[in-house]
N, CA and C atoms of all chains as a GROMACS GRO file, in nm:
protein
  648
    1MET      N    1  11.131   7.193   9.426
    1MET     CA    2  11.078   7.307   9.351
    1MET      C    3  11.176   7.425   9.389
    2GLU      N    4  11.242   7.421   9.321
    2GLU     CA    5  11.368   7.581   9.323
    2GLU      C    6  11.273   7.711   9.384
    3LEU      N    7  11.310   7.789   9.451
    3LEU     CA    8  11.246   7.908   9.497
    3LEU      C    9  11.362   8.004   9.515
    4LYS      N   10  11.520   7.969   9.498
    4LYS     CA   11  11.534   8.078   9.522
    4LYS      C   12  11.543   8.239   9.454
    5ASP      N   13  11.573   8.335   9.417
    5ASP     CA   14  11.593   8.448   9.386
    5ASP      C   15  11.696   8.419   9.227
    6SER      N   16  11.768   8.344   9.237
    6SER     CA   17  11.849   8.348   9.099
    6SER      C   18  11.770   8.306   8.963
    7ASN      N   19  11.920   8.396   8.869
    7ASN     CA   20  11.838   8.452   8.735
    7ASN      C   21  11.689   8.514   8.745
    8TRP      N   22  11.727   8.573   8.793
    8TRP     CA   23  11.581   8.691   8.742
    8TRP      C   24  11.622   8.817   8.670
    9SER      N   25  11.581   8.828   8.565
    9SER     CA   26  11.610   8.932   8.458
    9SER      C   27  11.624   9.088   8.487
   10GLU      N   28  11.629   9.175   8.473
   10GLU     CA   29  11.676   9.306   8.519
   10GLU      C   30  11.472   9.351   8.489
   11LEU      N   31  11.417   9.360   8.383
   11LEU     CA   32  11.270   9.331   8.363
   11LEU      C   33  11.211   9.254   8.456
   12GLU      N   34  11.254   9.149   8.466
   12GLU     CA   35  11.159   9.129   8.634
   12GLU      C   36  11.189   9.117   8.743
   13LYS      N   37  11.312   9.160   8.777
   13LYS     CA   38  11.289   9.256   8.887
   13LYS      C   39  11.220   9.363   8.894
   14LYS      N   40  11.250   9.461   8.809
   14LYS     CA   41  11.171   9.572   8.728
   14LYS      C   42  10.996   9.517   8.778
   15VAL      N   43  10.968   9.404   8.737
   15VAL     CA   44  10.831   9.376   8.778
   15VAL      C   45  10.741   9.358   8.884
   16ALA      N   46  10.858   9.288   8.965
   16ALA     CA   47  10.853   9.260   9.122
   16ALA      C   48  10.829   9.338   9.190
   17LYS      N   49  10.894   9.462   9.177
   17LYS     CA   50  10.930   9.540   9.288
   17LYS      C   51  10.824   9.681   9.256
   18SER      N   52  10.782   9.642   9.132
   18SER     CA   53  10.647   9.755   9.099
   18SER      C   54  10.544   9.670   9.137
   19ALA      N   55  10.552   9.538   9.164
   19ALA     CA   56  10.427   9.457   9.214
   19ALA      C   57  10.395   9.523   9.361
   20LEU      N   58  10.539   9.506   9.371
   20LEU     CA   59  10.519   9.504   9.534
   20LEU      C   60  10.505   9.620   9.597
   21ASP      N   61  10.532   9.712   9.526
   21ASP     CA   62  10.487   9.878   9.561
   21ASP      C   63  10.372   9.877   9.503
   22LYS      N   64  10.277   9.844   9.428
   22LYS     CA   65  10.136   9.841   9.420
   22LYS      C   66  10.072   9.774   9.534
   23SER      N   67  10.150   9.653   9.598
   23SER     CA   68  10.081   9.596   9.648
   23SER      C   69  10.101   9.694   9.823
   24ARG      N   70  10.138   9.760   9.860
   24ARG     CA   71  10.238   9.792   9.988
   24ARG      C   72  10.117   9.931   9.966
   25LYS      N   73  10.102   9.972   9.874
   25LYS     CA   74  10.034  10.094   9.816
   25LYS      C   75   9.874  10.049   9.868
   26ARG      N   76   9.830   9.926   9.816
   26ARG     CA   77   9.663   9.923   9.820
   26ARG      C   78   9.665   9.911   9.947
   27GLU      N   79   9.766   9.775  10.023
   27GLU     CA   80   9.726   9.743  10.161
   27GLU      C   81   9.777   9.823  10.266
   28SER      N   82   9.832   9.946  10.287
   28SER     CA   83   9.821  10.100  10.346
   28SER      C   84   9.723  10.169  10.323
   29ALA      N   85   9.681  10.171  10.181
   29ALA     CA   86   9.554  10.242  10.218
   29ALA      C   87   9.438  10.167  10.249
   30ALA      N   88   9.397  10.012  10.240
   30ALA     CA   89   9.290   9.951  10.305
   30ALA      C   90   9.356   9.977  10.421
   31LEU      N   91   9.425   9.946  10.521
   31LEU     CA   92   9.439   9.958  10.686
   31LEU      C   93   9.386  10.077  10.714
   32ILE      N   94   9.420  10.184  10.617
   32ILE     CA   95   9.427  10.338  10.677
   32ILE      C   96   9.260  10.364  10.657
   33GLU      N   97   9.170  10.329  10.566
   33GLU     CA   98   9.079  10.341  10.582
   33GLU      C   99   8.978  10.312  10.687
   34MET      N  100   9.069  10.189  10.766
   34MET     CA  101   8.979  10.073  10.830
   34MET      C  102   8.992  10.144  10.939
   35VAL      N  103   9.147  10.248  10.971
   35VAL     CA  104   9.113  10.234  11.133
   35VAL      C  105   9.076  10.405  11.136
   36ARG      N  106   9.065  10.456  11.066
   36ARG     CA  107   8.980  10.597  11.038
   36ARG      C  108   8.829  10.536  11.020
   37ASN      N  109   8.780  10.491  10.977
   37ASN     CA  110   8.613  10.376  11.090
   37ASN      C  111   8.618  10.392  11.143
   38ARG      N  112   8.713  10.275  11.215
   38ARG     CA  113   8.741  10.232  11.367
   38ARG      C  114   8.752  10.328  11.453
   39ALA      N  115   8.832  10.439  11.413
   39ALA     CA  116   8.845  10.580  11.506
   39ALA      C  117   8.700  10.629  11.574
   40LYS      N  118   8.630  10.590  11.446
   40LYS     CA  119   8.497  10.688  11.446
   40LYS      C  120   8.366  10.654  11.532
   41GLU      N  121   8.429  10.520  11.587
   41GLU     CA  122   8.348  10.444  11.675
   41GLU      C  123   8.381  10.396  11.771
   42ILE      N  124   8.509  10.466  11.839
   42ILE     CA  125   8.605  10.477  11.962
   42ILE      C  126   8.528  10.529  12.081
   43THR      N  127   8.463  10.447  12.136
   43THR     CA  128   8.404  10.510  12.290
   43THR      C  129   8.439  10.542  12.406
   44LYS      N  130   8.538  10.439  12.437
   44LYS     CA  131   8.610  10.391  12.588
   44LYS      C  132   8.718  10.356  12.556
   45LEU      N  133   8.780  10.403  12.643
   45LEU     CA  134   8.951  10.364  12.704
   45LEU      C  135   8.970  10.229  12.620
   46ASP      N  136   8.913  10.118  12.641
   46ASP     CA  137   8.918   9.954  12.578
   46ASP      C  138   8.914   9.957  12.455
   47ASP      N  139   8.829  10.068  12.380
   47ASP     CA  140   8.867  10.056  12.218
   47ASP      C  141   8.932  10.097  12.223
   48LEU      N  142   9.024  10.207  12.247
   48LEU     CA  143   9.086  10.245  12.231
   48LEU      C  144   9.238  10.139  12.226
   49TRP      N  145   9.259  10.087  12.377
   49TRP     CA  146   9.327  10.013  12.340
   49TRP      C  147   9.368   9.885  12.280
   50TYR      N  148   9.220   9.797  12.210
   50TYR     CA  149   9.171   9.774  12.075
   50TYR      C  150   9.249   9.808  11.986
   51LEU      N  151   9.237   9.904  11.957
   51LEU     CA  152   9.325   9.991  11.871
   51LEU      C  153   9.462   9.974  11.835
   52HIS      N  154   9.544   9.984  11.951
   52HIS     CA  155   9.641  10.059  11.960
   52HIS      C  156   9.740   9.906  11.914
   53ASP      N  157   9.637   9.788  11.986
   53ASP     CA  158   9.744   9.614  11.992
   53ASP      C  159   9.705   9.620  11.832
   54PHE      N  160   9.554   9.643  11.780
   54PHE     CA  161   9.556   9.566  11.642
   54PHE      C  162   9.664   9.652  11.562
   55LEU      N  163   9.664   9.777  11.573
   55LEU     CA  164   9.803   9.838  11.486
   55LEU      C  165   9.980   9.822  11.519
   56SER      N  166   9.943   9.715  11.657
   56SER     CA  167  10.079   9.694  11.693
   56SER      C  168  10.116   9.569  11.566
   57ALA      N  169   9.998   9.463  11.575
   57ALA     CA  170  10.003   9.370  11.485
   57ALA      C  171  10.028   9.369  11.378
   58ARG      N  172   9.996   9.480  11.318
   58ARG     CA  173   9.986   9.521  11.165
   58ARG      C  174  10.128   9.590  11.128
   59ARG      N  175  10.140   9.685  11.222
   59ARG     CA  176  10.324   9.724  11.174
   59ARG      C  177  10.385   9.605  11.206
   60TYR      N  178  10.374   9.556  11.282
   60TYR     CA  179  10.468   9.432  11.296
   60TYR      C  180  10.479   9.341  11.152
   61ASP      N  181  10.319   9.317  11.089
   61ASP     CA  182  10.336   9.218  10.985
   61ASP      C  183  10.389   9.328  10.849
   62LEU      N  184  10.349   9.442  10.861
   62LEU     CA  185  10.384   9.511  10.745
   62LEU      C  186  10.527   9.558  10.746
   63ASP      N  187  10.582   9.541  10.874
   63ASP     CA  188  10.773   9.604  10.865
   63ASP      C  189  10.802   9.470  10.782
   64GLY      N  190  10.781   9.293  10.822
   64GLY     CA  191  10.859   9.234  10.736
   64GLY      C  192  10.814   9.133  10.644
   65LYS      N  193  10.660   9.193  10.570
   65LYS     CA  194  10.583   9.174  10.510
   65LYS      C  195  10.657   9.188  10.336
   66TYR      N  196  10.723   9.282  10.323
   66TYR     CA  197  10.711   9.355  10.210
   66TYR      C  198  10.901   9.339  10.215
   67ASP      N  199  10.960   9.252  10.291
   67ASP     CA  200  11.111   9.295  10.288
   67ASP      C  201  11.113   9.147  10.213
   68GLU      N  202  11.122   9.194  10.042
   68GLU     CA  203  11.179   9.110   9.950
   68GLU      C  204  11.340   9.082   9.957
   69GLU      N  205  11.417   9.151  10.062
   69GLU     CA  206  11.596   9.122  10.044
   69GLU      C  207  11.589   8.955  10.163
   70GLY      N  208  11.457   8.950  10.250
   70GLY     CA  209  11.530   8.861  10.341
   70GLY      C  210  11.445   8.711  10.295
   71LEU      N  211  11.269   8.745  10.245
   71LEU     CA  212  11.225   8.644  10.196
   71LEU      C  213  11.250   8.581  10.041
   72GLY      N  214  11.296   8.673   9.965
   72GLY     CA  215  11.290   8.689   9.824
   72GLY      C  216  11.170   8.673   9.730
   73PHE      N  217  11.168   8.720   9.649
   73PHE     CA  218  11.040   8.738   9.545
   73PHE      C  219  10.937   8.687   9.564
   74ILE      N  220  10.962   8.563   9.533
   74ILE     CA  221  10.910   8.455   9.498
   74ILE      C  222  10.796   8.429   9.620
   75PHE      N  223  10.863   8.449   9.758
   75PHE     CA  224  10.752   8.423   9.877
   75PHE      C  225  10.686   8.560   9.898
   76VAL      N  226  10.739   8.643   9.907
   76VAL     CA  227  10.707   8.842   9.928
   76VAL      C  228  10.584   8.827   9.816
   77LEU      N  229  10.580   8.827   9.651
   77LEU     CA  230  10.488   8.816   9.577
   77LEU      C  231  10.406   8.684   9.607
   78ALA      N  232  10.392   8.539   9.643
   78ALA     CA  233  10.276   8.457   9.644
   78ALA      C  234  10.220   8.522   9.761
   79GLY      N  235  10.320   8.533   9.879
   79GLY     CA  236  10.143   8.589   9.977
   79GLY      C  237  10.113   8.692   9.949
   80LEU      N  238  10.137   8.793   9.862
   80LEU     CA  239  10.053   8.913   9.858
   80LEU      C  240   9.915   8.846   9.745
   81VAL      N  241   9.967   8.781   9.646
   81VAL     CA  242   9.838   8.725   9.567
   81VAL      C  243   9.770   8.703   9.628
   82LYS      N  244   9.851   8.592   9.756
   82LYS     CA  245   9.647   8.466   9.814
   82LYS      C  246   9.644   8.569   9.915
   83ASP      N  247   9.692   8.703   9.960
   83ASP     CA  248   9.579   8.772  10.041
   83ASP      C  249   9.535   8.900   9.947
   84SER      N  250   9.523   8.818   9.774
   84SER     CA  251   9.460   8.923   9.712
   84SER      C  252   9.451   9.059   9.680
   85TRP      N  253   9.632   9.141   9.727
   85TRP     CA  254   9.680   9.207   9.711
   85TRP      C  255   9.711   9.290   9.597
   86LEU      N  256   9.739   9.140   9.517
   86LEU     CA  257   9.823   9.154   9.374
   86LEU      C  258   9.703   9.023   9.306
   87ASP      N  259   9.716   9.042   9.192
   87ASP     CA  260   9.683   8.929   9.070
   87ASP      C  261   9.764   8.881   8.969
   88SER      N  262   9.745   8.829   8.861
   88SER     CA  263   9.858   8.786   8.782
   88SER      C  264   9.893   8.907   8.673
   89ALA      N  265   9.800   9.006   8.650
   89ALA     CA  266   9.784   9.082   8.624
   89ALA      C  267   9.931   9.192   8.661
   90ASP      N  268   9.911   9.182   8.755
   90ASP     CA  269  10.033   9.286   8.812
   90ASP      C  270  10.174   9.195   8.816
   91LEU      N  271  10.189   9.068   8.766
   91LEU     CA  272  10.304   9.007   8.774
   91LEU      C  273  10.337   8.930   8.604
   92GLU      N  274  10.269   9.057   8.523
   92GLU     CA  275  10.283   9.002   8.400
   92GLU      C  276  10.458   9.048   8.394
   93GLY      N  277  10.517   8.988   8.317
   93GLY     CA  278  10.683   9.032   8.244
   93GLY      C  279  10.766   8.921   8.293
   94LEU      N  280  10.636   8.861   8.422
   94LEU     CA  281  10.728   8.737   8.503
   94LEU      C  282  10.799   8.588   8.383
   95GLU      N  283  10.843   8.501   8.420
   95GLU     CA  284  10.897   8.386   8.362
   95GLU      C  285  10.781   8.292   8.406
   96THR      N  286  10.727   8.200   8.260
   96THR     CA  287  10.669   8.120   8.334
   96THR      C  288  10.683   8.066   8.473
   97ASP      N  289  10.808   8.053   8.449
   97ASP     CA  290  10.843   7.899   8.544
   97ASP      C  291  10.835   7.971   8.719
   98LYS      N  292  10.884   8.088   8.727
   98LYS     CA  293  10.832   8.182   8.803
   98LYS      C  294  10.688   8.171   8.863
   99LEU      N  295  10.620   8.241   8.747
   99LEU     CA  296  10.469   8.236   8.793
   99LEU      C  297  10.397   8.091   8.847
  100LYS      N  298  10.484   7.993   8.803
  100LYS     CA  299  10.408   7.873   8.850
  100LYS      C  300  10.457   7.884   8.950
  101LYS      N  301  10.559   7.866   9.029
  101LYS     CA  302  10.563   7.871   9.137
  101LYS      C  303  10.522   7.957   9.276
  102ILE      N  304  10.504   8.070   9.229
  102ILE     CA  305  10.383   8.162   9.262
  102ILE      C  306  10.265   8.127   9.332
  103LYS      N  307  10.199   8.059   9.163
  103LYS     CA  308  10.076   7.983   9.202
  103LYS      C  309  10.110   7.844   9.325
  104ALA      N  310  10.186   7.796   9.270
  104ALA     CA  311  10.246   7.660   9.360
  104ALA      C  312  10.205   7.730   9.532
  105LEU      N  313  10.280   7.804   9.583
  105LEU     CA  314  10.287   7.874   9.715
  105LEU      C  315  10.111   7.936   9.734
  106THR      N  316  10.073   8.012   9.655
  106THR     CA  317   9.926   8.026   9.693
  106THR      C  318   9.836   7.971   9.750
  107LEU      N  319   9.843   7.794   9.679
  107LEU     CA  320   9.832   7.705   9.679
  107LEU      C  321   9.785   7.636   9.844
  108MET      N  322   9.923   7.660   9.880
  108MET     CA  323   9.995   7.607   9.991
  108MET      C  324   9.888   7.616  10.158
  109MET      N  325  10.836  11.699  15.476
  109MET     CA  326  10.761  11.715  15.479
  109MET      C  327  10.704  11.595  15.383
  110GLU      N  328  10.567  11.520  15.520
  110GLU     CA  329  10.510  11.373  15.532
  110GLU      C  330  10.441  11.338  15.400
  111LEU      N  331  10.502  11.294  15.362
  111LEU     CA  332  10.419  11.201  15.203
  111LEU      C  333  10.269  11.138  15.195
  112LYS      N  334  10.318  11.045  15.298
  112LYS     CA  335  10.242  10.937  15.292
  112LYS      C  336  10.114  10.892  15.354
  113ASP      N  337  10.064  10.821  15.283
  113ASP     CA  338   9.921  10.769  15.277
  113ASP      C  339   9.842  10.742  15.450
  114SER      N  340   9.891  10.812  15.540
  114SER     CA  341   9.901  10.786  15.667
  114SER      C  342   9.778  10.879  15.710
  115ASN      N  343   9.694  10.830  15.776
  115ASN     CA  344   9.602  10.902  15.834
  115ASN      C  345   9.490  10.950  15.742
  116TRP      N  346   9.455  10.874  15.650
  116TRP     CA  347   9.287  10.923  15.573
  116TRP      C  348   9.243  10.840  15.648
  117SER      N  349   9.114  10.907  15.681
  117SER     CA  350   8.994  10.856  15.697
  117SER      C  351   8.890  10.827  15.580
  118GLU      N  352   8.800  10.755  15.621
  118GLU     CA  353   8.761  10.685  15.507
  118GLU      C  354   8.658  10.770  15.449
  119LEU      N  355   8.615  10.908  15.487
  119LEU     CA  356   8.522  11.001  15.410
  119LEU      C  357   8.648  11.029  15.340
  120GLU      N  358   8.809  11.092  15.351
  120GLU     CA  359   8.902  11.143  15.253
  120GLU      C  360   8.915  11.021  15.160
  121LYS      N  361   8.911  10.896  15.219
  121LYS     CA  362   8.962  10.833  15.090
  121LYS      C  363   8.836  10.766  14.964
  122LYS      N  364   8.767  10.819  14.991
  122LYS     CA  365   8.633  10.826  14.927
  122LYS      C  366   8.620  10.940  14.813
  123VAL      N  367   8.712  11.075  14.888
  123VAL     CA  368   8.665  11.177  14.828
  123VAL      C  369   8.786  11.175  14.710
  124ALA      N  370   8.929  11.087  14.744
  124ALA     CA  371   9.022  11.083  14.650
  124ALA      C  372   8.980  10.957  14.539
  125LYS      N  373   8.929  10.864  14.568
  125LYS     CA  374   8.887  10.765  14.489
  125LYS      C  375   8.799  10.794  14.385
  126SER      N  376   8.736  10.903  14.428
  126SER     CA  377   8.590  10.973  14.317
  126SER      C  378   8.620  11.065  14.255
  127ALA      N  379   8.764  11.139  14.295
  127ALA     CA  380   8.867  11.239  14.229
  127ALA      C  381   8.911  11.172  14.121
  128LEU      N  382   9.004  11.028  14.172
  128LEU     CA  383   9.044  10.959  14.093
  128LEU      C  384   8.981  10.920  13.948
  129ASP      N  385   8.898  10.856  13.964
  129ASP     CA  386   8.749  10.814  13.876
  129ASP      C  387   8.724  10.944  13.819
  130LYS      N  388   8.705  11.054  13.851
  130LYS     CA  389   8.632  11.139  13.775
  130LYS      C  390   8.776  11.222  13.673
  131SER      N  391   8.920  11.193  13.749
  131SER     CA  392   8.965  11.236  13.618
  131SER      C  393   9.006  11.127  13.516
  132ARG      N  394   9.011  11.006  13.569
  132ARG     CA  395   9.071  10.951  13.444
  132ARG      C  396   8.966  10.908  13.396
  133LYS      N  397   8.851  10.930  13.368
  133LYS     CA  398   8.711  10.956  13.296
  133LYS      C  399   8.753  11.086  13.200
  134ARG      N  400   8.756  11.167  13.258
  134ARG     CA  401   8.773  11.332  13.170
  134ARG      C  402   8.902  11.333  13.097
  135GLU      N  403   9.047  11.276  13.134
  135GLU     CA  404   9.115  11.193  13.062
  135GLU      C  405   9.136  11.134  12.948
  136SER      N  406   9.063  11.020  13.013
  136SER     CA  407   9.030  10.907  12.884
  136SER      C  408   8.912  10.989  12.784
  137ALA      N  409   8.838  11.065  12.801
  137ALA     CA  410   8.719  11.123  12.733
  137ALA      C  411   8.846  11.239  12.622
  138ALA      N  412   8.881  11.288  12.656
  138ALA     CA  413   9.002  11.351  12.589
  138ALA      C  414   9.054  11.319  12.508
  139LEU      N  415   9.146  11.220  12.547
  139LEU     CA  416   9.218  11.101  12.473
  139LEU      C  417   9.110  11.100  12.339
  140ILE      N  418   9.072  11.019  12.359
  140ILE     CA  419   8.941  10.969  12.237
  140ILE      C  420   8.902  11.048  12.125
  141GLU      N  421   8.874  11.190  12.218
  141GLU     CA  422   8.832  11.277  12.102
  141GLU      C  423   8.992  11.333  12.036
  142MET      N  424   9.103  11.368  12.110
  142MET     CA  425   9.195  11.369  12.055
  142MET      C  426   9.188  11.268  11.926
  143VAL      N  427   9.242  11.152  11.963
  143VAL     CA  428   9.273  11.054  11.858
  143VAL      C  429   9.178  11.026  11.748
  144ARG      N  430   9.036  11.033  11.764
  144ARG     CA  431   8.881  11.053  11.716
  144ARG      C  432   8.931  11.116  11.594
  145ASN      N  433   8.980  11.269  11.606
  145ASN     CA  434   9.009  11.391  11.505
  145ASN      C  435   9.160  11.332  11.403
  146ARG      N  436   9.252  11.284  11.522
  146ARG     CA  437   9.364  11.250  11.422
  146ARG      C  438   9.342  11.161  11.343
  147ALA      N  439   9.254  11.052  11.357
  147ALA     CA  440   9.239  10.956  11.286
  147ALA      C  441   9.174  11.022  11.091
  148LYS      N  442   9.136  11.140  11.134
  148LYS     CA  443   9.030  11.168  11.006
  148LYS      C  444   9.117  11.256  10.955
  149GLU      N  445   9.260  11.264  10.991
  149GLU     CA  446   9.331  11.318  10.892
  149GLU      C  447   9.482  11.231  10.846
  150ILE      N  448   9.484  11.103  10.844
  150ILE     CA  449   9.589  10.962  10.842
  150ILE      C  450   9.523  10.997  10.700
  151THR      N  451   9.662  10.988  10.615
  151THR     CA  452   9.637  10.980  10.515
  151THR      C  453   9.705  10.875  10.412
  152LYS      N  454   9.857  10.856  10.524
  152LYS     CA  455  10.000  10.794  10.448
  152LYS      C  456  10.024  10.705  10.588
  153LEU      N  457  10.093  10.583  10.577
  153LEU     CA  458  10.155  10.510  10.731
  153LEU      C  459  10.203  10.555  10.795
  154ASP      N  460  10.338  10.680  10.725
  154ASP     CA  461  10.413  10.709  10.874
  154ASP      C  462  10.312  10.805  10.955
  155ASP      N  463  10.187  10.820  10.923
  155ASP     CA  464  10.088  10.911  11.029
  155ASP      C  465  10.023  10.806  11.111
  156LEU      N  466   9.992  10.668  11.065
  156LEU     CA  467   9.973  10.537  11.117
  156LEU      C  468  10.054  10.535  11.212
  157TRP      N  469  10.161  10.506  11.195
  157TRP     CA  470  10.258  10.486  11.316
  157TRP      C  471  10.266  10.581  11.400
  158TYR      N  472  10.263  10.711  11.362
  158TYR     CA  473  10.269  10.829  11.452
  158TYR      C  474  10.150  10.781  11.576
  159LEU      N  475  10.040  10.795  11.495
  159LEU     CA  476   9.958  10.761  11.605
  159LEU      C  477   9.941  10.591  11.675
  160HIS      N  478  10.039  10.521  11.645
  160HIS     CA  479  10.084  10.411  11.724
  160HIS      C  480  10.170  10.430  11.825
  161ASP      N  481  10.266  10.480  11.776
  161ASP     CA  482  10.344  10.578  11.907
  161ASP      C  483  10.272  10.632  11.982
  162PHE      N  484  10.205  10.761  11.990
  162PHE     CA  485  10.152  10.813  12.062
  162PHE      C  486  10.073  10.782  12.153
  163LEU      N  487  10.028  10.602  12.044
  163LEU     CA  488   9.914  10.545  12.181
  163LEU      C  489   9.992  10.485  12.249
  164SER      N  490  10.108  10.429  12.210
  164SER     CA  491  10.201  10.344  12.326
  164SER      C  492  10.217  10.428  12.462
  165ALA      N  493  10.274  10.550  12.378
  165ALA     CA  494  10.324  10.649  12.551
  165ALA      C  495  10.193  10.705  12.552
  166ARG      N  496  10.100  10.686  12.560
  166ARG     CA  497  10.008  10.720  12.614
  166ARG      C  498   9.921  10.636  12.712
  167ARG      N  499   9.939  10.528  12.645
  167ARG     CA  500   9.897  10.351  12.720
  167ARG      C  501   9.986  10.371  12.905
  168TYR      N  502  10.084  10.371  12.849
  168TYR     CA  503  10.210  10.401  12.933
  168TYR      C  504  10.184  10.451  13.025
  169ASP      N  505  10.161  10.591  13.015
  169ASP     CA  506  10.195  10.685  13.132
  169ASP      C  507  10.003  10.682  13.124
  170LEU      N  508   9.915  10.644  13.115
  170LEU     CA  509   9.758  10.599  13.186
  170LEU      C  510   9.807  10.496  13.261
  171ASP      N  511   9.828  10.407  13.269
  171ASP     CA  512   9.832  10.281  13.304
  171ASP      C  513   9.936  10.301  13.438
  172GLY      N  514  10.011  10.374  13.435
  172GLY     CA  515  10.103  10.415  13.576
  172GLY      C  516  10.012  10.522  13.653
  173LYS      N  517   9.939  10.558  13.562
  173LYS     CA  518   9.956  10.744  13.651
  173LYS      C  519   9.802  10.723  13.759
  174TYR      N  520   9.764  10.627  13.710
  174TYR     CA  521   9.606  10.644  13.824
  174TYR      C  522   9.639  10.495  13.913
  175ASP      N  523   9.794  10.534  13.924
  175ASP     CA  524   9.752  10.406  14.044
  175ASP      C  525   9.803  10.399  14.152
  176GLU      N  526   9.714  10.460  14.276
  176GLU     CA  527   9.745  10.501  14.393
  176GLU      C  528   9.808  10.410  14.491
  177GLU      N  529   9.795  10.293  14.429
  177GLU     CA  530   9.845  10.189  14.538
  177GLU      C  531   9.998  10.189  14.501
  178GLY      N  532  10.053  10.210  14.427
  178GLY     CA  533  10.199  10.262  14.426
  178GLY      C  534  10.258  10.360  14.472
  179LEU      N  535  10.227  10.505  14.406
  179LEU     CA  536  10.257  10.605  14.475
  179LEU      C  537  10.179  10.666  14.557
  180GLY      N  538  10.083  10.643  14.619
  180GLY     CA  539  10.014  10.705  14.731
  180GLY      C  540   9.953  10.817  14.648
  181PHE      N  541   9.828  10.808  14.731
  181PHE     CA  542   9.689  10.956  14.718
  181PHE      C  543   9.750  11.034  14.647
  182ILE      N  544   9.872  11.100  14.758
  182ILE     CA  545   9.915  11.250  14.727
  182ILE      C  546   9.993  11.314  14.600
  183PHE      N  547  10.096  11.205  14.595
  183PHE     CA  548  10.132  11.192  14.475
  183PHE      C  549  10.066  11.224  14.322
  184VAL      N  550   9.954  11.111  14.334
  184VAL     CA  551   9.864  11.073  14.241
  184VAL      C  552   9.790  11.220  14.199
  185LEU      N  553   9.697  11.289  14.333
  185LEU     CA  554   9.631  11.388  14.302
  185LEU      C  555   9.668  11.451  14.284
  186ALA      N  556   9.800  11.476  14.318
  186ALA     CA  557   9.906  11.650  14.272
  186ALA      C  558   9.928  11.647  14.146
  187GLY      N  559   9.960  11.519  14.048
  187GLY     CA  560  10.010  11.500  13.934
  187GLY      C  561   9.896  11.589  13.840
  188LEU      N  562   9.778  11.506  13.893
  188LEU     CA  563   9.640  11.545  13.809
  188LEU      C  564   9.568  11.665  13.836
  189VAL      N  565   9.633  11.722  13.965
  189VAL     CA  566   9.568  11.898  13.938
  189VAL      C  567   9.652  11.944  13.868
  190LYS      N  568   9.804  11.906  13.891
  190LYS     CA  569   9.894  12.008  13.773
  190LYS      C  570   9.839  11.984  13.655
  191ASP      N  571   9.855  11.887  13.610
  191ASP     CA  572   9.808  11.836  13.479
  191ASP      C  573   9.617  11.902  13.457
  192SER      N  574   9.606  11.954  13.508
  192SER     CA  575   9.390  12.034  13.508
  192SER      C  576   9.321  11.923  13.517
  193TRP      N  577   9.326  11.819  13.555
  193TRP     CA  578   9.226  11.681  13.578
  193TRP      C  579   9.140  11.738  13.599
  194LEU      N  580   9.195  11.761  13.738
  194LEU     CA  581   9.183  11.797  13.824
  194LEU      C  582   9.142  11.989  13.919
  195ASP      N  583   9.073  11.987  13.955
  195ASP     CA  584   9.049  12.126  14.053
  195ASP      C  585   9.015  12.081  14.189
  196SER      N  586   9.071  12.232  14.277
  196SER     CA  587   9.038  12.223  14.407
  196SER      C  588   8.895  12.194  14.418
  197ALA      N  589   8.778  12.155  14.384
  197ALA     CA  590   8.659  12.147  14.403
  197ALA      C  591   8.649  12.026  14.429
  198ASP      N  592   8.743  11.918  14.300
  198ASP     CA  593   8.736  11.832  14.287
  198ASP      C  594   8.780  11.717  14.435
  199LEU      N  595   8.869  11.818  14.523
  199LEU     CA  596   8.900  11.743  14.599
  199LEU      C  597   8.866  11.782  14.785
  200GLU      N  598   8.774  11.874  14.801
  200GLU     CA  599   8.653  11.895  14.903
  200GLU      C  600   8.615  11.799  15.002
  201GLY      N  601   8.703  11.813  15.104
  201GLY     CA  602   8.654  11.645  15.178
  201GLY      C  603   8.808  11.620  15.264
  202LEU      N  604   8.906  11.662  15.236
  202LEU     CA  605   9.047  11.664  15.210
  202LEU      C  606   9.032  11.788  15.325
  203GLU      N  607   9.117  11.692  15.420
  203GLU     CA  608   9.180  11.770  15.527
  203GLU      C  609   9.277  11.878  15.489
  204THR      N  610   9.305  11.994  15.571
  204THR     CA  611   9.377  12.119  15.495
  204THR      C  612   9.518  12.055  15.523
  205ASP      N  613   9.601  11.991  15.574
  205ASP     CA  614   9.729  11.930  15.533
  205ASP      C  615   9.770  11.878  15.437
  206LYS      N  616   9.641  11.802  15.359
  206LYS     CA  617   9.659  11.710  15.227
  206LYS      C  618   9.665  11.814  15.126
  207LEU      N  619   9.604  11.886  15.136
  207LEU     CA  620   9.512  11.996  15.066
  207LEU      C  621   9.646  12.077  15.029
  208LYS      N  622   9.757  12.125  15.136
  208LYS     CA  623   9.844  12.184  15.146
  208LYS      C  624  10.002  12.117  15.042
  209LYS      N  625  10.004  11.975  15.103
  209LYS     CA  626  10.103  11.892  15.046
  209LYS      C  627  10.088  11.912  14.870
  210ILE      N  628   9.950  11.876  14.858
  210ILE     CA  629   9.871  11.864  14.723
  210ILE      C  630   9.894  11.991  14.649
  211LYS      N  631   9.893  12.074  14.748
  211LYS     CA  632   9.931  12.243  14.605
  211LYS      C  633  10.079  12.271  14.590
  212ALA      N  634  10.160  12.167  14.726
  212ALA     CA  635  10.265  12.204  14.734
  212ALA      C  636  10.372  12.139  14.590
  213LEU      N  637  10.307  12.005  14.615
  213LEU     CA  638  10.339  11.911  14.490
  213LEU      C  639  10.343  11.966  14.344
  214THR      N  640  10.244  12.055  14.312
  214THR     CA  641  10.170  12.111  14.199
  214THR      C  642  10.274  12.206  14.184
  215LEU      N  643  10.322  12.270  14.271
  215LEU     CA  644  10.441  12.361  14.202
  215LEU      C  645  10.564  12.367  14.170
  216MET      N  646  10.618  12.221  14.222
  216MET     CA  647  10.748  12.191  14.195
  216MET      C  648  10.766  12.181  14.080
   0.00000   0.00000   0.00000
């Protein structure tokens, strides 16, 4: 299976970038909501450092996750579909071959 | 000025440890309150990473700040008085010479 991002039409690149953008916004909003809720329950310093560790991990994850330059659109999009930040409707406009690759990766 | 922790009576050590404990609790409570309030205002990812950076800095600071083994009681207590986490009432029981040293350090 060839996973490299060769032969992406301009439309497909636009679809992929737009899907990434949507996903980033959804994931950021969910994270912010979670932190706002967790913060309400902080009563001791250990809770605060737990939140700090959690943010360190999420920041590291998010910083790398949307880096389509590094991983290639197929991998990035597949990861986001797997984690339910994107669904097939968000990928409309990609050619069948790419959708199949994305689907295959989400099943791994 | 001799700042080493020589010649501390058992009572004085107890006073110093109790003052440190009070200060740590006050400072932790203030920090938790601040984070809970800041968290309410987070609306975007940048705000979240700002909070993360802030927590990294405060954690580093707090981890070292109450380390009486490393710095000696006089320095630690002086720092906390300077930052208004302790006042003279919290240091009652220390001998005059130590109180003078603490006072002198808070003015530096």
